[in-house]
N, C-alpha and C positions, 0 to 999 in steps of 0.2 A: 332493612335499616339503612338509612343514609348516614354519611359521615364526611368530614373534611379532615385531611391530614397534611402536615408539612413534614417531610422527611428530615430536613436540615434547615432550621431557622437561619443559621448564620449564612447559608448560601443566598438568602434573599436580602440580606442587609450588609452592603459593603460599607465599611467604616470610612467616612470622608476625612481627608486631610484637613485638620484645623476646623472641624465642623461637627454637626449633629444631623443625622438623618432620621426621619420618622416615616413609617409606612403602615397603613392599615392592612393587616394580613387576613383578617376574618371579621365578619359582622353579621349578626342576625338580630332578632327582636329582643334577645336576652343579654348578649354580650358583644363587646367589641374588643378585638385583640390588635394592639399596635406594637410593632417592632421598632426599637430605637437602636441606632448605632452611634457611638460617641468616640471621637478621638480623645486622647489623654488631655485632661484639663478642661474639657467642655462640660457645661452644666445646664441644668434647668433650675433657675432660681426659684425661691419659695413661691408656692402656689397651692391651690386646693383643687379637689375634684368634687363634683356635685353628686357622685355616686361612689359606692365602695369600689376599691381597686385591689388588684393583686399584682405585685412586681415579682418577676422571676429572672434571675441573672443567668444568661446563656454563656457569656464569656467575659473575662476581665474582672475588674474590681471597681466598686463604687463606694463613695461616701454618701450616706443618706442622712438627712436630718428629718426626723419624724416627730413633729411637735417640738418638744424640748430635748429630745434624745438624739444623739448622733451614733451611727453604726457604720462599720465598714463591712461590706458583703461581697462575696465572690461567687464563682460558678456553683450552681445548684442551690443558691440561697432563694428563699421564698418569703415574701412579706405581704400580709393582708393589711389594708388600711381602711378605716371607716371613712365615710363621706365627710368632706369638709376639714379633714386633718391637714394643717399646714405642713408641707414637706418640700424638700429640695433634693436634687440628685447631682452628684459630681463624679465624672469618670476619672479614676486614678491612673488608668492606662487605657489603651484602645479597648472598648467594651461594647457588649450587646446585651440588651434586656428586652423582655416582653412585658407589656402593660396590658392587663385585662380589666376592662371596665364592666362592672356587674350592674345591670339595670334592674 
C-alpha cells in the first residue's frame, strides 16, 4: 500500500506579514490539496470552485460566507461545499487552512 503523509501542515505554511500564501501540498487524479496561510484581515473575495471542495481549519479563525450564510470557524472546523457555491474567506487572525478539491 502506498501513501502520502504530512506530519505537521503548519510547518509547511509560514504566515506572511500582510499577505496570503497558497501552496499545493498534494495532487493526484482524484484530489488536489492546497494549503493557505493568511495574515489577520487577509481574504479571498467571493468566488466559486468548479468542483466540490472541503475546507479544514488548521489554525486561527475565519469568517466564511457560504452562499447567503455567514459563519465563523476555528481549528478543527470542517466544511464541504458543492461545486459553484459562491463563497469568500476572511482571516480574523493569523490563520491556516487546507482546501481539498474533489474531482
